[in-house]
All heavy atoms as an XYZ file, in Angstrom:
980
protein
N     122.827     13.223    -72.926
C     122.175     12.899    -74.151
C     121.838     14.133    -74.961
O     121.988     14.228    -76.127
C     120.883     12.109    -73.896
C     120.169     11.786    -75.203
S     118.491     11.192    -74.946
C     117.579     12.708    -74.881
N     121.366     15.169    -74.261
C     121.011     16.407    -74.948
C     122.194     17.059    -75.612
O     122.111     17.530    -76.759
C     120.292     17.421    -73.956
C     119.968     18.719    -74.639
C     119.003     16.758    -73.398
N     123.356     17.059    -74.927
C     124.557     17.591    -75.515
C     124.976     16.758    -76.734
O     125.403     17.326    -77.749
C     125.670     17.609    -74.495
N     124.810     15.452    -76.659
C     125.132     14.582    -77.812
C     124.280     14.913    -79.007
O     124.685     14.703    -80.145
C     124.963     13.137    -77.405
C     126.031     12.651    -76.429
C     125.727     11.259    -75.940
O     124.773     10.569    -76.457
O     126.445     10.796    -75.031
N     123.065     15.367    -78.769
C     122.169     15.709    -79.853
C     122.447     17.125    -80.470
O     121.793     17.530    -81.388
C     120.699     15.643    -79.403
C     120.228     14.231    -79.079
C     118.855     14.277    -78.428
C     120.182     13.362    -80.309
N     123.400     17.822    -79.874
C     123.782     19.118    -80.434
C     123.422     20.355    -79.652
O     123.606     21.477    -80.160
N     122.933     20.211    -78.460
C     122.540     21.390    -77.708
C     123.766     22.251    -77.362
O     124.806     21.731    -76.955
C     121.832     20.979    -76.392
N     123.679     23.537    -77.489
C     124.741     24.435    -77.123
C     124.876     24.629    -75.621
O     125.962     24.727    -75.097
C     124.535     25.849    -77.744
C     124.599     25.794    -79.256
O     125.439     25.037    -79.822
O     123.858     26.567    -79.917
N     123.741     24.609    -74.934
C     123.673     24.807    -73.483
C     122.788     23.737    -72.919
O     121.671     23.555    -73.402
C     123.144     26.210    -73.131
O     123.918     27.194    -73.785
C     123.196     26.444    -71.646
N     123.284     23.093    -71.858
C     122.462     22.088    -71.184
C     122.151     22.616    -69.757
O     123.089     22.980    -69.050
C     123.207     20.721    -71.104
C     122.372     19.723    -70.310
C     123.503     20.197    -72.502
N     120.881     22.620    -69.459
C     120.482     23.135    -68.107
C     119.923     21.987    -67.315
O     118.848     21.431    -67.682
C     119.427     24.252    -68.286
C     118.943     24.771    -66.951
C     120.000     25.400    -69.144
N     120.593     21.586    -66.254
C     120.045     20.449    -65.404
C     118.708     20.781    -64.792
O     118.434     21.964    -64.444
C     121.141     20.290    -64.328
C     122.339     21.014    -64.829
C     121.854     22.065    -65.744
N     117.865     19.752    -64.676
C     116.553     19.999    -64.079
C     116.716     20.170    -62.582
O     117.791     20.021    -62.004
C     115.637     18.807    -64.382
C     116.039     17.504    -63.678
C     114.983     16.407    -63.815
N     114.880     15.906    -65.140
C     113.714     15.460    -65.692
N     112.648     15.481    -64.989
N     113.665     15.032    -66.889
N     115.613     20.517    -61.924
C     115.618     20.723    -60.480
C     114.598     21.810    -60.157
O     114.066     22.454    -61.024
N     114.363     22.013    -58.885
C     113.338     23.016    -58.471
C     113.720     24.387    -58.924
O     112.827     25.229    -59.091
C     113.093     22.947    -56.974
C     112.354     21.721    -56.530
O     111.698     21.082    -57.398
O     112.436     21.362    -55.341
N     114.994     24.710    -59.068
C     115.467     26.049    -59.465
C     115.884     26.115    -60.899
O     116.724     26.917    -61.283
C     116.527     26.522    -58.519
C     117.786     25.621    -58.527
O     117.675     24.469    -59.053
O     118.873     26.027    -58.056
N     115.348     25.236    -61.782
C     115.692     25.193    -63.160
C     115.491     26.494    -63.885
O     116.287     26.877    -64.726
C     114.991     24.005    -63.853
C     113.490     24.254    -63.984
C     115.578     23.750    -65.249
N     114.480     27.231    -63.547
C     114.250     28.559    -64.173
C     115.394     29.490    -63.942
O     115.794     30.254    -64.887
C     112.913     29.154    -63.728
N     115.986     29.487    -62.762
C     117.151     30.311    -62.455
C     118.294     29.986    -63.406
O     119.008     30.879    -63.863
C     117.551     30.201    -60.999
C     116.522     30.710    -60.049
O     115.698     31.584    -60.460
O     116.490     30.239    -58.893
N     118.523     28.676    -63.629
C     119.604     28.268    -64.509
C     119.358     28.664    -65.964
O     120.262     29.029    -66.663
C     119.842     26.747    -64.351
C     120.505     26.460    -62.979
C     121.055     25.008    -62.928
N     119.995     24.025    -62.932
C     119.316     23.723    -61.835
N     119.518     24.292    -60.712
N     118.366     22.766    -61.893
N     118.125     28.609    -66.389
C     117.786     29.077    -67.726
C     118.085     30.560    -67.852
O     118.646     31.037    -68.822
C     116.281     28.874    -68.060
C     115.943     27.578    -68.656
C     115.230     26.593    -67.926
C     116.341     27.266    -69.961
C     114.919     25.397    -68.536
C     116.031     26.060    -70.551
C     115.361     25.135    -69.833
N     117.688     31.345    -66.776
C     117.895     32.788    -66.834
C     119.365     33.172    -66.770
O     119.768     34.154    -67.281
C     117.114     33.490    -65.723
C     115.586     33.388    -65.930
C     114.835     33.844    -64.677
C     115.188     34.198    -67.146
N     120.194     32.325    -66.133
C     121.665     32.558    -66.140
C     122.176     32.373    -67.572
O     123.025     33.159    -68.016
C     122.353     31.594    -65.213
C     122.182     31.844    -63.748
C     122.734     30.774    -62.864
O     123.527     29.912    -63.363
O     122.356     30.717    -61.674
N     121.662     31.384    -68.250
C     122.133     31.121    -69.624
C     121.537     32.104    -70.613
O     122.256     32.484    -71.582
C     121.740     29.704    -70.010
N     120.332     32.566    -70.394
C     119.636     33.462    -71.318
C     119.005     34.574    -70.486
O     117.788     34.513    -70.181
C     118.591     32.708    -72.190
C     117.955     33.687    -73.147
C     119.204     31.531    -72.851
N     119.807     35.601    -70.103
C     119.217     36.711    -69.332
C     118.011     37.324    -70.083
O     118.011     37.525    -71.298
C     120.357     37.714    -69.267
C     121.604     36.869    -69.388
C     121.224     35.779    -70.358
N     116.941     37.597    -69.370
C     115.769     38.107    -69.971
C     114.749     37.062    -70.355
O     113.610     37.336    -70.647
N     115.199     35.794    -70.380
C     114.308     34.706    -70.624
C     114.345     34.195    -72.073
O     114.770     34.958    -72.980
N     113.910     33.005    -72.244
C     113.863     32.399    -73.579
C     112.534     32.819    -74.293
O     111.523     33.081    -73.629
C     113.964     30.868    -73.535
C     115.327     30.485    -72.930
C     112.842     30.227    -72.746
N     112.556     32.797    -75.617
C     111.367     33.136    -76.380
C     110.347     32.012    -76.322
O     109.125     32.250    -76.267
C     111.695     33.376    -77.862
C     112.542     34.608    -78.037
O     112.415     35.583    -77.250
O     113.338     34.630    -78.977
N     110.845     30.766    -76.327
C     109.981     29.618    -76.313
C     110.658     28.457    -75.640
O     111.894     28.457    -75.538
N     109.896     27.516    -75.136
C     110.449     26.402    -74.397
C     109.683     25.139    -74.729
O     108.422     25.157    -74.664
C     110.341     26.686    -72.920
C     111.160     25.814    -72.012
C     111.813     26.607    -70.892
C     110.330     24.707    -71.488
N     110.372     24.111    -75.218
C     109.765     22.800    -75.438
C     109.922     22.021    -74.183
O     111.042     21.615    -73.812
C     110.437     22.106    -76.623
N     108.839     21.756    -73.513
C     108.827     21.081    -72.211
C     108.583     19.624    -72.334
O     107.422     19.172    -72.233
C     107.819     21.803    -71.300
C     107.711     21.187    -69.904
O     108.602     20.506    -69.470
N     106.593     21.401    -69.286
N     109.580     18.868    -72.553
C     109.445     17.415    -72.633
C     109.747     16.741    -71.326
O     109.590     15.486    -71.231
N     110.144     17.458    -70.307
C     110.499     16.860    -69.008
C     109.376     17.062    -67.963
O     109.631     16.787    -66.768
C     111.801     17.476    -68.540
N     108.232     17.583    -68.339
C     107.101     17.805    -67.459
C     107.491     18.702    -66.251
O     107.195     18.440    -65.125
C     106.495     16.457    -66.989
C     105.092     16.671    -66.348
C     106.395     15.457    -68.121
N     108.219     19.736    -66.564
C     108.648     20.670    -65.514
C     107.627     21.809    -65.276
O     107.699     22.461    -64.248
C     109.990     21.278    -65.857
C     111.148     20.277    -65.920
C     112.404     20.971    -66.446
C     111.368     19.658    -64.576
N     106.775     21.989    -66.248
C     105.629     22.955    -66.152
C     105.893     24.218    -65.329
O     106.673     25.063    -65.817
C     104.418     22.178    -65.661
C     104.011     21.050    -66.552
O     104.265     21.093    -67.777
N     103.489     19.995    -65.993
N     105.255     24.366    -64.216
C     105.392     25.621    -63.466
C     106.789     25.946    -63.026
O     107.111     27.077    -62.705
C     104.447     25.622    -62.215
C     104.737     24.566    -61.160
C     104.295     23.186    -61.525
O     103.469     22.976    -62.414
O     104.833     22.216    -60.863
N     107.672     24.972    -63.037
C     109.091     25.208    -62.633
C     109.845     26.015    -63.710
O     110.910     26.593    -63.421
C     109.804     23.895    -62.337
C     109.280     23.198    -61.127
C     109.976     21.936    -60.902
C     109.373     21.193    -59.686
N     109.893     19.875    -59.508
N     109.397     25.984    -64.927
C     110.132     26.612    -66.011
C     109.505     27.927    -66.504
O     110.123     28.699    -67.269
C     110.345     25.702    -67.265
C     111.237     24.530    -66.867
C     109.028     25.224    -67.830
N     108.283     28.221    -66.127
C     107.543     29.361    -66.680
C     108.334     30.679    -66.401
O     108.396     31.522    -67.281
C     106.129     29.429    -66.077
C     105.328     28.261    -66.633
C     105.448     30.742    -66.428
C     104.018     28.043    -65.973
N     108.958     30.818    -65.278
C     109.672     32.082    -64.932
C     110.885     32.264    -65.904
O     111.373     33.380    -66.031
C     110.171     32.048    -63.515
N     111.291     31.206    -66.625
C     112.417     31.365    -67.571
C     111.997     31.804    -68.922
O     112.819     32.079    -69.770
C     113.130     30.023    -67.643
N     110.688     31.971    -69.162
C     110.172     32.395    -70.465
C     109.889     33.886    -70.448
O     109.274     34.408    -69.534
C     108.900     31.594    -70.794
C     109.153     30.074    -70.700
C     108.369     31.993    -72.197
C     107.931     29.235    -70.792
N     110.395     34.579    -71.465
C     110.220     36.010    -71.552
C     108.726     36.371    -71.638
O     107.911     35.531    -72.071
C     110.968     36.617    -72.723
C     110.323     36.231    -74.067
C     110.749     37.173    -75.177
N     110.211     36.707    -76.411
C     108.936     36.787    -76.787
N     108.043     37.316    -75.996
N     108.559     36.344    -77.958
N     108.353     37.590    -71.272
C     106.958     38.028    -71.388
C     106.509     37.833    -72.842
O     107.194     38.225    -73.779
C     106.992     39.478    -70.979
C     108.113     39.566    -70.028
C     109.168     38.588    -70.580
N     105.351     37.236    -72.987
C     104.783     37.010    -74.351
C     105.288     35.774    -75.013
O     104.941     35.498    -76.210
N     106.162     35.015    -74.374
C     106.769     33.795    -74.981
C     105.779     32.628    -74.948
O     104.619     32.773    -74.545
N     106.312     31.485    -75.371
C     105.434     30.296    -75.456
C     106.111     29.070    -74.869
O     107.299     28.939    -74.922
C     105.108     29.974    -76.948
C     104.300     31.074    -77.590
C     104.033     30.751    -79.010
N     103.272     31.815    -79.602
C     102.486     31.681    -80.608
N     102.385     30.513    -81.210
N     101.812     32.699    -81.064
N     105.267     28.209    -74.315
C     105.739     26.917    -73.873
C     104.932     25.802    -74.536
O     103.707     25.869    -74.541
C     105.589     26.768    -72.356
C     106.090     25.370    -71.833
S     106.033     25.227    -70.052
C     104.280     24.923    -69.762
N     105.616     24.846    -75.086
C     104.936     23.682    -75.673
C     105.271     22.504    -74.815
O     106.431     22.273    -74.412
C     105.440     23.437    -77.117
C     104.812     22.101    -77.647
C     105.132     24.569    -78.002
N     104.258     21.775    -74.387
C     104.460     20.638    -73.477
C     103.962     19.366    -74.141
O     102.970     19.332    -74.857
C     103.667     20.867    -72.175
O     103.826     19.807    -71.310
N     104.681     18.278    -73.868
C     104.311     16.959    -74.426
C     103.228     16.323    -73.576
O     102.685     15.288    -73.968
C     105.502     16.020    -74.586
C     106.494     16.547    -75.612
C     106.195     15.737    -73.231
N     102.939     16.858    -72.451
C     101.790     16.407    -71.670
C     100.941     17.580    -71.365
O     101.381     18.734    -71.349
C     102.302     15.786    -70.307
C     103.058     14.539    -70.595
C     103.188     13.734    -69.310
N     104.125     12.679    -69.529
C     104.788     12.062    -68.581
N     104.568     12.414    -67.306
N     105.581     11.082    -68.833
N      99.694     17.321    -71.141
C      98.720     18.438    -70.944
C      99.142     19.303    -69.770
O      99.557     18.807    -68.707
C      97.326     17.861    -70.675
C      96.314     18.925    -70.546
C      95.877     19.595    -71.698
C      95.775     19.254    -69.306
C      94.920     20.578    -71.589
C      94.849     20.278    -69.178
C      94.426     20.917    -70.349
O      93.468     21.916    -70.195
N      99.129     20.608    -70.026
C      99.385     21.580    -68.931
C      98.475     22.792    -69.208
O      98.365     23.315    -70.277
C     100.875     22.024    -68.932
C     101.130     23.045    -67.849
C     101.086     22.698    -66.491
C     101.300     24.378    -68.185
C     101.358     23.639    -65.563
C     101.542     25.321    -67.200
C     101.555     24.966    -65.874
O     101.760     25.878    -64.888
N      97.851     23.227    -68.107
C      97.007     24.374    -68.200
C      97.139     25.169    -66.905
O      97.089     24.593    -65.821
C      95.536     23.975    -68.461
C      94.585     25.111    -68.639
C      93.190     24.647    -68.952
O      92.580     23.949    -68.086
O      92.700     24.960    -70.038
N      97.244     26.452    -67.046
C      97.336     27.308    -65.891
C      96.978     28.712    -66.391
O      96.891     28.954    -67.557
C      98.721     27.270    -65.251
C      98.711     27.769    -63.832
O      97.694     28.227    -63.305
O      99.808     27.712    -63.190
N      96.794     29.618    -65.431
C      96.586     31.000    -65.799
C      97.853     31.569    -66.408
O      98.942     31.282    -65.959
C      96.230     31.820    -64.545
C      94.907     31.443    -63.932
C      93.735     31.725    -64.886
O      93.732     32.817    -65.510
O      92.866     30.844    -64.990
N      97.747     32.300    -67.555
C      98.925     32.837    -68.138
C      99.735     33.770    -67.179
O      99.121     34.506    -66.413
C      98.381     33.697    -69.328
C      97.001     33.077    -69.624
C      96.515     32.627    -68.258
N     101.016     33.627    -67.207
C     101.917     34.421    -66.382
C     102.765     35.209    -67.361
O     103.320     34.662    -68.315
C     102.869     33.531    -65.506
C     103.845     34.377    -64.789
C     102.033     32.664    -64.608
N     102.786     36.550    -67.201
C     103.586     37.419    -68.098
C     103.190     37.263    -69.552
O     103.949     37.405    -70.437
C     105.064     37.177    -67.974
C     105.649     37.281    -66.568
C     107.162     37.126    -66.570
C     107.542     35.757    -67.119
N     108.991     35.450    -67.059
N     101.943     36.847    -69.775
C     101.490     36.684    -71.160
C     102.043     35.448    -71.875
O     101.935     35.310    -73.084
N     102.647     34.527    -71.107
C     103.182     33.319    -71.684
C     102.006     32.418    -72.116
O     101.092     32.214    -71.321
C     104.113     32.596    -70.700
C     104.497     31.192    -71.210
C     105.325     33.413    -70.411
N     102.024     31.895    -73.320
C     100.960     31.012    -73.756
C     101.450     29.570    -73.702
O     102.620     29.314    -73.902
C     100.493     31.368    -75.169
O     101.569     31.275    -76.108
N     100.520     28.678    -73.450
C     100.835     27.253    -73.287
C     100.134     26.458    -74.423
O      98.986     26.700    -74.715
C     100.315     26.720    -71.918
C     100.671     27.585    -70.809
C      99.702     28.129    -69.931
C     102.009     27.850    -70.443
C     100.017     28.927    -68.875
C     102.361     28.640    -69.382
C     101.331     29.212    -68.568
O     101.710     29.979    -67.540
N     100.881     25.509    -74.947
C     100.357     24.634    -76.000
C     100.732     23.203    -75.666
O     101.841     22.945    -75.264
C     100.951     25.021    -77.376
C     100.775     26.474    -77.687
N      99.588     26.961    -78.232
C     101.581     27.542    -77.501
C      99.713     28.268    -78.376
N     100.876     28.631    -77.977
N      99.824     22.303    -75.871
C     100.133     20.913    -75.605
C     100.107     20.147    -76.907
O      99.260     20.360    -77.745
C      99.051     20.271    -74.660
O      99.099     20.897    -73.412
N     101.083     19.280    -77.039
C     101.164     18.368    -78.191
C     100.666     17.028    -77.675
O     101.247     16.472    -76.752
C     102.607     18.238    -78.733
C     102.610     17.242    -79.848
C     103.096     19.597    -79.180
N      99.585     16.539    -78.274
C      98.989     15.308    -77.821
C      98.962     14.286    -78.932
O      98.573     14.579    -80.048
C      97.594     15.533    -77.325
C      97.552     16.640    -76.231
C      96.177     16.847    -75.828
N      96.114     16.196    -74.495
C      95.144     16.311    -73.660
N      94.079     16.998    -73.945
N      95.182     15.704    -72.505
N      99.370     13.065    -78.638
C      99.399     12.037    -79.630
C      97.985     11.819    -80.180
O      97.835     11.658    -81.409
C      99.926     10.696    -79.009
C      99.760      9.552    -79.955
C     101.398     10.853    -78.574
N      97.006     11.916    -79.369
C      95.630     11.698    -79.832
C      95.228     12.689    -80.934
O      94.314     12.407    -81.722
C      94.635     11.755    -78.680
O      94.699     13.031    -78.062
N      95.843     13.846    -80.991
C      95.558     14.812    -82.031
C      96.028     14.363    -83.406
O      95.618     14.931    -84.408
C      96.197     16.168    -81.711
C      95.556     16.855    -80.521
O      94.520     16.415    -80.011
N      96.218     17.823    -79.969
N      96.910     13.393    -83.411
C      97.528     12.949    -84.685
C      97.092     11.528    -85.078
O      97.661     11.024    -86.037
C      99.053     13.066    -84.552
C      99.491     14.458    -84.425
C      99.563     15.104    -83.207
C      99.765     15.219    -85.610
C      99.987     16.426    -83.102
C     100.149     16.556    -85.504
C     100.234     17.150    -84.261
O     100.565     18.462    -84.150
N      96.189     10.943    -84.412
C      95.802      9.534    -84.626
C      95.341      9.328    -86.104
O      95.517      8.273    -86.634
C      94.798      9.047    -83.614
C      93.413      9.626    -83.861
C      94.762      7.581    -83.593
N      94.785     10.332    -86.742
C      94.309     10.189    -88.116
C      95.255     10.883    -89.140
O      94.931     10.997    -90.282
C      92.876     10.769    -88.243
C      91.877      9.894    -87.545
C      90.490     10.348    -87.757
N      89.457      9.428    -87.259
C      89.197      9.187    -86.016
N      89.829      9.774    -85.051
N      88.236      8.336    -85.673
N      96.357     11.335    -88.671
C      97.354     11.993    -89.541
C      98.301     10.942    -90.116
O      99.505     10.921    -89.811
C      98.129     13.049    -88.767
C      97.258     14.130    -88.243
C      96.914     15.205    -89.254
O      97.524     15.203    -90.349
O      96.111     16.071    -89.001
N      97.812     10.052    -90.965
C      98.584      8.956    -91.460
C      99.870      9.338    -92.132
O     100.944      8.757    -91.935
C      97.714      8.147    -92.428
C      98.453      6.875    -92.893
C      97.559      6.003    -93.738
N      98.295      4.813    -94.186
C      98.214      3.634    -93.600
N      97.446      3.477    -92.537
N      98.938      2.642    -94.034
N      99.880     10.401    -92.980
C     101.049     10.802    -93.711
C     102.164     11.252    -92.774
O     103.311     10.925    -92.888
C     100.757     11.881    -94.711
N     101.756     11.982    -91.710
C     102.775     12.433    -90.734
C     103.325     11.246    -89.928
O     104.509     11.233    -89.651
C     102.116     13.427    -89.785
C     101.826     14.780    -90.502
C     101.115     15.755    -89.592
C     100.774     17.013    -90.333
N     100.055     17.973    -89.500
N     102.458     10.360    -89.548
C     102.905      9.184    -88.771
C     103.822      8.301    -89.668
O     104.829      7.771    -89.187
C     101.714      8.357    -88.270
C     100.842      9.111    -87.248
C      99.609      8.346    -86.912
C     101.630      9.389    -85.974
N     103.488      8.150    -90.928
C     104.319      7.392    -91.875
C     105.699      8.067    -91.984
O     106.731      7.376    -92.054
C     103.679      7.280    -93.234
C     102.515      6.263    -93.249
C     103.035      4.818    -93.073
O     104.108      4.475    -93.559
O     102.271      4.054    -92.407
N     105.706      9.371    -92.042
C     107.002     10.074    -92.128
C     107.830      9.836    -90.919
O     109.063      9.658    -91.007
C     106.790     11.574    -92.384
C     108.048     12.335    -92.578
C     108.801     11.889    -93.817
N     110.102     12.540    -93.844
C     111.230     11.936    -94.199
N     111.232     10.663    -94.514
N     112.362     12.577    -94.185
N     107.273      9.819    -89.738
C     107.994      9.500    -88.502
C     108.618      8.114    -88.589
O     109.788      7.899    -88.254
C     107.101      9.635    -87.272
C     106.694     11.028    -86.830
C     105.736     10.987    -85.712
C     107.974     11.853    -86.459
N     107.826      7.128    -89.056
C     108.324      5.766    -89.210
C     109.483      5.739    -90.153
O     110.480      5.090    -89.904
C     107.183      4.845    -89.736
C     107.679      3.367    -89.932
C     106.627      2.577    -90.680
N     106.199      3.098    -91.932
C     106.945      3.056    -93.062
N     108.160      2.520    -93.071
N     106.453      3.555    -94.175
N     109.381      6.455    -91.292
C     110.463      6.501    -92.254
C     111.762      7.096    -91.642
O     112.861      6.600    -91.870
C     110.064      7.335    -93.465
C     108.980      6.692    -94.318
C     108.412      7.657    -95.343
O     108.817      8.844    -95.426
O     107.492      7.249    -96.108
N     111.609      8.136    -90.846
C     112.740      8.764    -90.217
C     113.433      7.801    -89.223
O     114.621      7.774    -89.105
C     112.337     10.053    -89.489
C     111.957     11.212    -90.412
C     111.352     12.347    -89.575
C     113.168     11.750    -91.175
N     112.648      6.986    -88.516
C     113.191      5.972    -87.631
C     113.965      4.952    -88.493
O     115.097      4.594    -88.144
C     112.113      5.293    -86.817
C     112.646      4.092    -86.079
C     111.502      6.295    -85.797
N     113.313      4.507    -89.529
C     113.951      3.445    -90.361
C     115.273      3.934    -91.006
O     116.199      3.190    -91.262
C     112.999      2.941    -91.415
C     111.904      2.095    -90.804
C     110.851      1.656    -91.806
O     110.888      2.123    -92.998
O     109.975      0.863    -91.417
N     115.309      5.257    -91.329
C     116.465      5.867    -91.935
C     117.567      6.190    -90.920
O     118.649      6.607    -91.269
C     116.104      7.137    -92.698
C     115.180      6.906    -93.872
C     114.550      8.229    -94.406
O     114.930      9.313    -93.965
O     113.654      8.104    -95.270
N     117.278      5.984    -89.640
C     118.224      6.301    -88.582
C     118.336      7.768    -88.262
O     119.305      8.146    -87.542
N     117.465      8.559    -88.761
C     117.486     10.022    -88.522
C     116.689     10.391    -87.241
O     116.890     11.496    -86.711
C     116.839     10.766    -89.688
C     117.729     10.618    -90.963
C     117.081     11.295    -92.142
C     117.926     11.105    -93.370
N     117.288     11.656    -94.584
N     115.899      9.510    -86.765
C     115.095      9.709    -85.510
C     115.341      8.513    -84.687
O     115.068      7.335    -85.149
C     113.624      9.890    -85.855
C     112.683     10.161    -84.695
C     113.041     11.482    -84.046
C     111.265     10.175    -85.199
N     115.805      8.663    -83.453
C     116.069      7.535    -82.597
C     115.014      7.396    -81.544
O     114.615      8.395    -80.885
C     117.445      7.772    -81.910
O     118.438      7.925    -82.881
C     117.797      6.595    -81.030
N     114.514      6.196    -81.370
C     113.547      5.919    -80.326
C     114.271      5.464    -79.054
O     115.194      4.706    -79.117
C     112.561      4.818    -80.769
C     111.815      5.091    -82.033
C     110.940      3.910    -82.403
C     110.966      6.333    -81.925
N     113.834      6.008    -77.943
C     114.461      5.629    -76.661
C     113.438      4.834    -75.889
O     112.352      5.335    -75.556
C     114.875      6.839    -75.870
C     116.021      7.552    -76.550
C     116.658      8.524    -75.618
N     117.038      7.847    -74.374
C     117.751      8.402    -73.427
N     118.083      9.624    -73.539
N     118.037      7.711    -72.353
N     113.743      3.596    -75.624
C     112.865      2.735    -74.834
C     113.469      2.557    -73.459
O     114.578      2.015    -73.331
C     112.658      1.359    -75.544
C     111.820      0.453    -74.676
C     112.039      1.600    -76.896
N     112.728      2.974    -72.470
C     113.210      2.868    -71.081
C     112.964      1.435    -70.504
O     113.694      1.028    -69.613
C     112.518      3.884    -70.142
N     111.997      0.764    -71.080
C     111.718     -0.578    -70.630
C     110.438     -1.080    -71.250
O     109.710     -0.336    -71.906
N     110.236     -2.397    -71.142
C     108.985     -2.990    -71.626
C     108.349     -3.754    -70.488
O     109.018     -4.174    -69.546
C     109.272     -3.978    -72.761
O     110.146     -5.031    -72.344
C     109.920     -3.268    -73.979
N     107.049     -3.875    -70.599
C     106.347     -4.647    -69.579
C     105.030     -5.159    -70.241
O     104.595     -4.621    -71.242
C     106.035     -3.834    -68.319
S     105.228     -2.288    -68.557
N     104.508     -6.149    -69.650
C     103.269     -6.733    -70.176
C     102.072     -5.789    -69.938
O     102.144     -4.900    -69.097
C     102.944     -8.084    -69.484
O     102.565     -7.857    -68.185
N     101.030     -5.990    -70.732
C      99.834     -5.172    -70.569
C      99.295     -5.275    -69.129
O      98.744     -4.376    -68.555
C      98.761     -5.562    -71.580
N      99.437     -6.472    -68.514
C      99.008     -6.663    -67.141
C      99.748     -5.763    -66.143
O      99.236     -5.563    -65.073
C      99.148     -8.177    -66.775
N     100.901     -5.306    -66.548
C     101.703     -4.441    -65.689
C     101.505     -2.951    -65.970
O     102.290     -2.130    -65.519
C     103.194     -4.804    -65.800
C     103.517     -6.186    -65.340
C     104.926     -6.581    -65.738
O     105.330     -6.464    -66.898
N     105.686     -7.065    -64.744
N     100.502     -2.619    -66.753
C     100.239     -1.238    -67.175
C     100.096     -0.241    -66.035
O     100.628      0.831    -66.096
C      99.030     -1.174    -68.085
N      99.458     -0.676    -64.978
C      99.311      0.247    -63.805
C     100.666      0.552    -63.184
O     100.923      1.708    -62.835
C      98.392     -0.413    -62.778
N     101.507     -0.432    -63.085
C     102.897     -0.187    -62.573
C     103.664      0.705    -63.503
O     104.390      1.620    -63.039
C     103.624     -1.512    -62.343
C     105.031     -1.348    -61.838
C     105.108     -0.542    -60.515
O     104.200     -0.655    -59.677
O     106.090      0.196    -60.371
N     103.506      0.533    -64.821
C     104.206      1.419    -65.746
C     103.728      2.848    -65.636
O     104.526      3.788    -65.616
C     103.969      0.889    -67.191
N     102.435      3.011    -65.450
C     101.910      4.352    -65.245
C     102.444      4.983    -63.966
O     102.796      6.187    -63.990
C     100.343      4.278    -65.218
C      99.679      5.630    -65.162
N      99.652      6.436    -66.244
C      99.091      6.267    -64.168
C      99.056      7.594    -65.899
N      98.683      7.466    -64.650
N     102.491      4.241    -62.870
C     103.051      4.769    -61.614
C     104.550      5.207    -61.874
O     104.961      6.225    -61.338
C     102.956      3.706    -60.491
C     101.592      3.663    -59.876
C     101.618      2.799    -58.610
N     101.700      1.379    -58.916
C     100.674      0.608    -59.309
N      99.479      1.104    -59.372
N     100.886     -0.692    -59.528
N     105.279      4.388    -62.580
C     106.669      4.702    -62.838
C     106.810      5.976    -63.649
O     107.627      6.872    -63.343
C     107.317      3.529    -63.643
C     108.768      3.739    -63.903
C     109.381      2.483    -64.526
N     110.693      2.824    -65.129
C     111.339      2.037    -65.901
N     110.813      0.829    -66.289
N     112.484      2.374    -66.400
N     105.958      6.190    -64.625
C     105.949      7.410    -65.426
C     105.597      8.601    -64.551
O     106.178      9.675    -64.692
C     104.990      7.308    -66.608
C     105.443      6.533    -67.801
C     104.332      6.392    -68.831
C     106.692      7.160    -68.433
N     104.629      8.458    -63.695
C     104.163      9.546    -62.849
C     105.269     10.049    -61.913
O     105.268     11.200    -61.521
C     102.929      9.104    -62.032
N     106.204      9.176    -61.546
C     107.314      9.586    -60.698
C     108.244     10.578    -61.441
O     108.967     11.330    -60.778
C     108.104      8.398    -60.236
C     107.378      7.478    -59.255
C     108.170      6.172    -58.965
C     107.063      8.199    -57.965
N     108.269     10.500    -62.746
C     109.163     11.398    -63.524
C     110.558     10.806    -63.622
O     110.885      9.797    -62.933
N     111.337     11.450    -64.447
C     112.759     10.996    -64.604
C     112.986      9.822    -65.484
O     114.102      9.336    -65.631
N     111.911      9.278    -66.152
C     112.073      8.178    -67.025
C     112.789      8.619    -68.295
O     112.375      9.568    -68.913
C     110.708      7.565    -67.374
O     110.031      7.205    -66.199
C     110.874      6.320    -68.256
N     113.856      7.947    -68.641
C     114.622      8.294    -69.847
C     114.140      7.407    -70.986
O     114.546      6.216    -71.082
C     116.108      8.098    -69.652
C     116.657      8.892    -68.487
C     117.001     10.249    -68.941
N     117.582     11.028    -67.847
C     117.953     12.232    -67.967
N     117.888     12.846    -69.125
N     118.455     12.836    -66.951
N     113.214      7.857    -71.816
C     112.683      7.062    -72.874
C     111.234      6.685    -72.550
O     110.678      7.150    -71.550
N     110.689      5.875    -73.386
C     109.290      5.485    -73.244
C     109.187      4.054    -72.669
O     110.039      3.194    -72.945
C     108.571      5.550    -74.590
C     108.506      6.932    -75.139
C     107.632      7.804    -74.258
N     107.695      9.176    -74.661
C     108.076     10.169    -73.851
N     108.448      9.932    -72.650
N     108.072     11.412    -74.294
N     108.138      3.852    -71.934
C     107.810      2.474    -71.512
C     106.864      1.873    -72.551
O     105.914      2.478    -72.976
C     107.131      2.499    -70.120
C     108.015      3.055    -69.006
C     107.218      3.173    -67.716
C     109.230      2.186    -68.805
N     107.185      0.686    -72.956
C     106.408     -0.030    -74.029
C     105.649     -1.177    -73.411
O     106.187     -2.002    -72.713
C     107.349     -0.539    -75.118
C     106.574     -1.282    -76.199
C     108.171      0.593    -75.758
N     104.351     -1.168    -73.698
C     103.495     -2.309    -73.219
C     103.448     -3.343    -74.324
O     103.302     -3.056    -75.504
C     102.065     -1.816    -72.980
C     101.861     -0.806    -71.844
C     100.390     -0.442    -71.761
C     102.370     -1.343    -70.554
N     103.606     -4.612    -73.937
C     103.574     -5.713    -74.850
C     102.283     -6.449    -74.649
O     101.805     -6.583    -73.526
C     104.773     -6.701    -74.675
O     104.788     -7.148    -73.327
C     106.099     -5.948    -74.981
N     101.681     -6.941    -75.720
C     100.423     -7.679    -75.682
C     100.620     -9.050    -76.275
O     101.317     -9.189    -77.267
C      99.365     -6.906    -76.505
C      99.042     -5.567    -75.922
C      99.794     -4.453    -76.228
C      97.946     -5.458    -75.065
C      99.521     -3.249    -75.648
C      97.655     -4.202    -74.497
C      98.404     -3.089    -74.842
N     100.121    -10.030    -75.649
C     100.255    -11.393    -76.091
C     101.581    -12.009    -75.665
O     102.222    -11.559    -74.739
N     101.990    -13.066    -76.309
C     103.203    -13.791    -75.952
C     104.440    -13.072    -76.365
O     104.636    -12.500    -77.257
C     103.230    -15.199    -76.519
C     102.051    -15.991    -75.915
O     101.678    -15.693    -74.785
O     101.611    -16.944    -76.587
């Protein structure tokens, strides 16, 4: 999927993912968008003074001066114009939503366990009502 979206280099995940990043980019990357919750597994692939942005909260002592930033949905709950723009991009077909599955609100605990295991391709959607 990442290659289909235009990535020049695709690095498979795994415990040694940082080594594969460093093979592709000797000296390390300037920044890393961590959407796969790899956290400490990728830090060694970031050059000294670089940055990592994570879609889930991550905090640790800085290594090699790498700074960590988290993007949290709750930070944007009142950003109506930005959320409307995302909706527009979806409707225009410029942004694709990936749904890994749906389940009822009563199954929320199971959905959370599934997410915690990692490897989910897309989002799990909770449905409410009939």
